[in-house]
C-alpha positions as CSV (number, residue, x, y, z in Angstrom):
1,M,-24.9,-195.6,123.8
2,S,-22.8,-198.6,122.9
3,S,-24.5,-201.4,121.0
4,S,-22.6,-204.0,123.1
5,W,-24.9,-203.7,126.1
6,T,-25.9,-207.0,127.6
7,R,-29.3,-207.9,129.0
8,R,-28.0,-207.3,132.5
9,D,-26.6,-203.9,131.5
10,F,-30.0,-203.0,130.1
11,L,-31.9,-204.0,133.2
12,I,-29.5,-202.1,135.5
13,G,-29.7,-199.1,133.2
14,S,-33.5,-199.2,133.4
15,G,-33.7,-198.1,137.0
16,A,-37.3,-198.2,138.3
17,A,-38.3,-200.7,135.6
18,L,-36.0,-203.3,137.1
19,A,-38.2,-203.4,140.2
20,A,-41.2,-203.9,138.0
21,V,-39.7,-206.9,136.2
22,Q,-38.8,-208.4,139.6
23,A,-42.5,-208.1,140.5
24,L,-43.3,-209.7,137.1
25,D,-41.0,-212.7,137.9
26,H,-43.1,-213.4,141.0
27,F,-46.5,-213.7,139.2
28,H,-48.4,-216.8,140.1
29,P,-47.7,-219.6,137.5
30,C,-51.3,-220.0,136.2
31,C,-53.2,-218.9,133.3
32,A,-54.4,-215.3,133.2
33,M,-57.5,-215.5,131.0
34,A,-58.2,-219.0,129.7
35,A,-57.1,-222.6,130.2
36,D,-55.2,-222.6,126.9
37,A,-53.5,-219.2,127.5
38,P,-49.8,-218.9,128.2
39,T,-48.9,-219.1,131.9
40,A,-47.9,-216.0,133.7
41,G,-44.4,-217.5,134.1
42,S,-44.0,-217.7,130.3
43,E,-42.6,-214.9,128.2
44,L,-45.0,-212.2,127.5
45,F,-44.3,-212.2,123.8
46,E,-43.7,-214.6,121.0
47,L,-41.3,-213.2,118.5
48,K,-42.3,-214.4,115.0
49,P,-40.4,-213.6,111.8
50,V,-42.6,-212.0,109.2
51,A,-40.0,-210.9,106.5
52,D,-36.3,-210.6,106.4
53,G,-35.3,-208.7,109.5
54,I,-38.9,-208.0,110.4
55,Y,-40.6,-209.6,113.4
56,A,-44.0,-209.5,115.0
57,A,-43.9,-209.6,118.8
58,I,-47.3,-211.2,119.6
59,A,-48.5,-210.5,123.1
60,A,-49.6,-213.4,125.2
61,P,-53.2,-213.1,126.5
62,R,-53.1,-211.3,129.9
63,Y,-55.6,-209.8,132.3
64,K,-53.5,-206.6,132.1
65,V,-53.3,-206.6,128.4
66,N,-50.2,-205.7,126.3
67,C,-50.3,-204.7,122.7
68,N,-48.3,-206.5,119.9
69,A,-45.2,-204.8,118.6
70,A,-43.3,-204.8,115.3
71,V,-39.6,-205.2,115.5
72,I,-37.6,-203.8,112.6
73,L,-33.9,-204.5,112.3
74,T,-31.7,-202.1,110.4
75,N,-28.0,-201.4,110.2
76,D,-28.7,-198.2,112.1
77,G,-30.3,-199.8,115.1
78,V,-33.6,-201.4,115.9
79,V,-37.1,-199.8,115.4
80,V,-39.9,-201.0,117.7
81,V,-43.5,-200.1,116.9
82,D,-45.5,-199.7,120.1
83,S,-44.2,-200.2,123.6
84,H,-47.0,-202.0,125.5
85,S,-48.8,-201.1,128.7
86,K,-46.0,-201.1,131.2
87,P,-42.2,-200.9,131.6
88,S,-41.9,-204.6,132.6
89,A,-43.5,-205.6,129.4
90,A,-41.0,-203.5,127.4
91,L,-38.2,-205.3,129.3
92,A,-39.7,-208.7,128.4
93,L,-39.7,-207.8,124.8
94,Y,-36.2,-206.4,125.0
95,R,-35.0,-209.8,126.2
96,E,-36.6,-211.3,123.1
97,V,-35.0,-208.8,120.8
98,Q,-31.6,-209.4,122.3
99,S,-31.9,-213.0,121.2
100,I,-31.8,-211.9,117.6
101,T,-29.6,-208.8,117.5
102,K,-27.2,-206.8,119.7
103,Q,-28.0,-203.6,117.9
104,P,-29.3,-200.8,120.2
105,I,-33.0,-199.8,120.0
106,K,-32.8,-196.3,118.6
107,R,-36.4,-195.5,117.7
108,I,-39.9,-196.2,119.0
109,I,-43.0,-195.5,117.0
110,N,-46.3,-195.1,118.9
111,T,-49.3,-195.8,116.6
112,H,-51.7,-194.0,118.8
113,F,-52.2,-192.7,122.4
114,H,-53.9,-195.6,124.1
115,W,-52.3,-196.7,127.4
116,D,-51.3,-200.2,126.3
117,H,-49.3,-198.9,123.3
118,W,-47.1,-196.3,124.9
119,Q,-46.6,-196.7,128.6
120,G,-43.5,-198.9,128.0
121,N,-41.7,-195.9,126.4
122,Q,-40.1,-195.2,129.7
123,T,-38.0,-198.3,129.8
124,Y,-36.4,-197.7,126.4
125,K,-35.8,-194.0,127.1
126,E,-34.1,-194.8,130.4
127,A,-31.8,-197.3,128.7
128,Y,-31.2,-195.3,125.6
129,P,-31.3,-191.5,126.5
130,D,-30.9,-190.5,122.8
131,L,-33.9,-192.6,121.8
132,E,-36.2,-191.1,119.2
133,I,-39.9,-191.6,120.0
134,I,-42.1,-191.0,116.9
135,A,-45.8,-190.4,116.6
136,S,-48.3,-188.2,114.9
137,Q,-48.7,-184.7,116.1
138,R,-52.3,-185.5,117.1
139,T,-51.1,-188.4,119.2
140,L,-48.7,-186.2,121.1
141,E,-51.6,-183.8,121.8
142,N,-53.8,-186.6,122.9
143,L,-51.1,-187.9,125.3
144,T,-51.2,-184.6,127.2
145,R,-54.8,-183.5,126.8
146,P,-57.3,-184.2,129.6
147,G,-60.4,-186.0,128.3
148,A,-58.7,-187.3,125.2
149,G,-59.9,-190.8,125.9
150,N,-58.5,-194.1,127.1
151,G,-54.8,-193.1,127.3
152,G,-52.4,-190.3,127.9
153,I,-50.8,-188.8,131.0
154,P,-54.1,-187.8,132.6
155,N,-55.4,-191.4,132.2
156,V,-52.4,-192.6,134.4
157,D,-53.8,-190.8,137.4
158,I,-57.3,-192.2,136.6
159,Q,-55.8,-195.7,136.6
160,R,-54.0,-195.1,139.9
161,G,-57.3,-194.1,141.5
162,M,-59.2,-197.1,140.1
163,L,-56.7,-199.9,140.7
164,P,-57.2,-200.2,144.5
165,K,-60.9,-200.7,143.9
166,E,-60.2,-203.2,141.2
167,I,-57.9,-205.2,143.6
168,E,-60.5,-205.1,146.3
169,Q,-63.1,-206.5,143.9
170,L,-60.8,-209.2,142.7
171,G,-60.2,-210.1,146.4
172,N,-63.9,-210.3,147.0
173,D,-64.4,-212.5,143.9
174,L,-61.5,-214.7,145.0
175,A,-63.0,-215.1,148.6
176,S,-66.3,-216.3,147.2
177,A,-64.9,-218.5,144.4
178,T,-65.2,-222.3,144.8
179,D,-64.0,-223.6,141.5
180,P,-60.3,-224.3,141.6
181,A,-59.6,-223.1,138.0
182,Q,-61.5,-219.9,138.7
183,K,-59.6,-219.3,141.9
184,M,-56.3,-219.8,140.1
185,R,-57.3,-217.3,137.4
186,L,-58.4,-214.7,140.0
187,E,-55.2,-215.1,142.0
188,S,-53.2,-214.5,138.8
189,N,-55.4,-211.5,137.9
190,M,-54.9,-210.0,141.3
191,R,-51.1,-210.4,141.2
192,Q,-50.9,-208.8,137.8
193,T,-53.0,-205.9,139.0
194,Q,-50.9,-205.4,142.2
195,A,-47.7,-205.5,140.1
196,Y,-49.2,-203.1,137.6
197,M,-50.2,-200.7,140.4
198,A,-46.6,-200.8,141.7
199,E,-45.3,-200.0,138.3
200,L,-47.6,-197.0,137.9
201,A,-46.4,-195.6,141.3
202,N,-42.9,-195.1,139.7
203,F,-44.2,-194.3,136.2
204,K,-42.3,-191.6,134.3
205,P,-44.0,-190.6,131.0
206,A,-41.7,-190.6,127.9
207,L,-43.5,-188.6,125.2
208,P,-42.8,-188.4,121.5
209,T,-39.8,-186.4,120.5
210,R,-40.6,-186.3,116.8
211,T,-44.0,-185.9,115.3
212,F,-45.6,-185.6,111.9
213,D,-48.9,-184.2,110.6
214,K,-48.8,-186.0,107.2
215,T,-47.5,-189.1,105.6
216,V,-43.7,-189.3,105.5
217,S,-41.0,-191.8,104.3
218,L,-38.0,-192.3,106.6
219,V,-34.8,-194.0,105.5
220,V,-33.4,-195.7,108.6
221,G,-30.1,-197.4,107.7
222,D,-30.9,-199.9,105.0
223,R,-34.7,-199.7,105.4
224,E,-37.4,-197.5,104.0
225,I,-40.1,-197.0,106.6
226,Q,-43.3,-195.2,105.6
227,I,-45.3,-193.6,108.3
228,L,-48.8,-193.3,106.9
229,L,-51.4,-190.8,108.2
230,L,-54.6,-191.8,106.3
231,G,-57.4,-190.3,108.3
232,R,-59.3,-190.9,111.5
233,G,-60.1,-194.4,112.6
234,H,-59.5,-196.0,116.0
235,T,-58.4,-192.6,117.1
236,D,-57.9,-189.2,115.4
237,G,-54.1,-189.7,115.4
238,D,-53.6,-193.2,114.0
239,V,-50.5,-194.0,112.0
240,F,-49.7,-197.1,110.0
241,I,-46.2,-198.3,109.5
242,H,-45.6,-199.5,105.9
243,L,-42.4,-201.4,104.8
244,P,-42.8,-201.2,101.0
245,K,-39.9,-203.5,100.1
246,E,-40.9,-206.2,102.6
247,K,-44.6,-205.7,101.9
248,V,-45.5,-205.5,105.6
249,V,-47.8,-203.1,107.6
250,A,-48.1,-202.6,111.3
251,T,-51.5,-201.1,112.1
252,G,-51.8,-200.5,115.8
253,D,-55.5,-201.0,116.8
254,A,-56.9,-199.5,113.6
255,L,-56.8,-203.1,112.3
256,I,-56.7,-206.0,114.8
257,D,-57.4,-209.7,114.9
258,W,-60.3,-209.4,117.3
259,M,-63.3,-207.1,117.9
260,P,-62.4,-203.4,117.7
261,Y,-62.5,-201.0,120.6
262,M,-64.5,-198.1,119.3
263,N,-64.9,-195.7,122.2
264,D,-62.3,-193.1,121.0
265,G,-63.0,-194.0,117.3
266,F,-64.7,-192.5,114.3
267,P,-66.6,-195.4,112.8
268,E,-67.6,-194.0,109.4
269,D,-64.2,-192.4,108.9
270,W,-62.5,-195.6,110.0
271,V,-64.0,-197.5,107.0
272,H,-62.6,-194.9,104.6
273,T,-59.2,-194.9,106.3
274,L,-59.0,-198.7,105.8
275,D,-60.0,-198.1,102.1
276,A,-57.0,-195.9,101.8
277,L,-54.7,-198.4,103.5
278,E,-55.8,-201.2,101.2
279,K,-54.4,-199.3,98.2
280,F,-50.8,-199.9,99.4
281,D,-48.8,-202.9,98.4
282,F,-48.4,-205.3,101.3
283,T,-49.0,-209.0,102.0
284,H,-48.7,-209.3,105.8
285,I,-50.4,-207.3,108.7
286,I,-48.9,-207.0,112.1
287,P,-52.0,-205.9,114.1
288,G,-52.2,-204.2,117.4
289,H,-53.7,-207.4,118.9
290,G,-54.0,-211.0,117.8
291,G,-52.0,-212.9,115.2
292,V,-50.2,-211.9,112.0
293,M,-52.7,-211.9,109.2
294,P,-52.7,-211.7,105.4
295,K,-53.9,-208.6,103.6
296,E,-57.2,-210.2,103.0
297,H,-58.1,-209.7,106.6
298,L,-58.4,-206.0,106.0
299,A,-61.6,-206.5,103.9
300,F,-63.1,-208.7,106.7
301,F,-62.4,-206.2,109.4
302,R,-63.6,-203.3,107.3
303,G,-66.7,-205.2,106.4
304,Y,-67.6,-205.7,110.0
305,M,-67.3,-201.9,110.6
306,A,-69.3,-201.1,107.5
307,D,-72.0,-203.7,108.1
308,L,-72.4,-202.6,111.8
309,I,-72.9,-199.0,110.7
310,A,-75.3,-200.0,108.0
311,A,-77.3,-202.2,110.4
312,I,-77.6,-199.4,113.0
313,K,-78.7,-196.9,110.4
314,S,-81.3,-199.2,109.0
315,A,-82.7,-200.2,112.4
316,H,-82.8,-196.5,113.4
317,A,-84.7,-195.6,110.2
318,E,-87.2,-198.4,111.0
319,G,-87.7,-196.9,114.5
320,A,-85.8,-199.4,116.6
321,S,-84.4,-198.2,119.9
322,L,-80.8,-198.8,121.0
323,D,-82.0,-201.5,123.4
324,E,-83.8,-203.2,120.6
325,M,-80.7,-203.0,118.4
326,K,-78.6,-204.6,121.2
327,K,-81.0,-207.5,121.3
328,T,-81.4,-208.2,117.5
329,L,-78.2,-207.0,115.8
330,P,-75.7,-209.4,117.5
331,D,-77.3,-212.5,116.0
332,R,-77.8,-210.8,112.6
333,L,-74.1,-210.0,112.3
334,A,-72.9,-213.2,114.0
335,V,-73.4,-215.4,110.9
336,K,-70.7,-213.5,109.1
337,Y,-68.4,-212.2,111.8
338,E,-68.6,-214.2,115.1
339,Q,-66.3,-217.0,114.2
340,G,-63.6,-214.8,112.7
341,M,-63.8,-212.3,115.6
342,S,-63.6,-215.0,118.3
343,K,-60.2,-216.7,117.7
344,H,-58.4,-215.5,120.8
345,P,-59.1,-215.5,124.5
346,L,-59.6,-211.7,124.5
347,G,-61.8,-209.4,122.4
348,R,-64.3,-212.0,121.4
349,Y,-67.4,-211.2,119.4
350,R,-70.0,-211.8,122.1
351,D,-67.9,-210.0,124.7
352,R,-67.8,-206.7,122.7
353,I,-70.7,-206.7,120.2
354,G,-73.1,-205.0,122.7
355,L,-70.6,-202.2,123.5
356,N,-69.8,-201.8,119.8
357,I,-73.4,-201.3,119.0
358,E,-73.9,-198.8,121.8
359,V,-70.8,-196.8,120.9
360,A,-71.4,-196.8,117.1
361,Y,-75.1,-195.8,117.7
362,G,-74.0,-192.8,119.7
363,K,-71.4,-191.7,117.1
364,V,-73.3,-192.5,113.9
365,V,-77.0,-191.8,114.9
366,G,-76.6,-189.6,118.0
367,K,-73.5,-187.9,116.7
368,A,-72.1,-188.0,120.2
């Protein structure tokens, strides 16, 4: 496909996703999650330079969350790491990418199988039929396997079934709301959910076309891109993208700037996987969610995981029940982790610590 495509050409070539972005353009212009969050009429991503030709697409806080992306420019096309939760979000990022290069997007890398990191693959594939979609072999398996967790093709049907109930609940909450700010937030959330449901009605999964079961180093034009498989963590198929010359890593949700989602994870393995990542030479982290961070954040995030596991094991050895742990451990760990894990409107410490304790307890003590 010619690299001279314009934004209009891209939108026209994206078929069903065009309708989705039209729905996006009609979102109510109010904040989605918090008073200081970007408005729904703003761009969904802020494209931030991290190194020469390397950008972090930082997702704006939204009720229907999008992941961050890494954008890697090469003289053999653009590589995008993760494609967000929906085709319209992929289109929004494409508009941003077009502001810095007219090179075609030739490769997408999916760091893992969760819905908010791959459901935008469709847009890129429709616009660029020869697109290469790269992931671990395990991620491809998880994308097609029922019961794999919070993502994959089977999860799309689950979402389709749940969204009408979610919209009904939002409507009920809106009808009873009296605070003007709360009403604006709920109206925005409902519009986002309705638009998301419309997108899923026309959703066409675009699965990985190239997979690996071990660490590989790819030469893409003038760039070396290492795809690291270091062990189980956030999922059992996580990959890290390492740019050795530029000293940048993109981590998906195995390392983020807010509280981790652990439901499909392997807490004890996760700590060891981060140990392995730390041995590589890098200075900047493009996480799956939150802001760009220095390498030092890895020790903080890993420390939370390790301390959570240790606290649960210690409390269990002392005879504490899960309910007792959920009452006592949040305050015990808060001194060290609450402030650093509460910098963004989403994924804050107090919002997730109870679920983290429950999930980690089941996986570490109950071996669920």
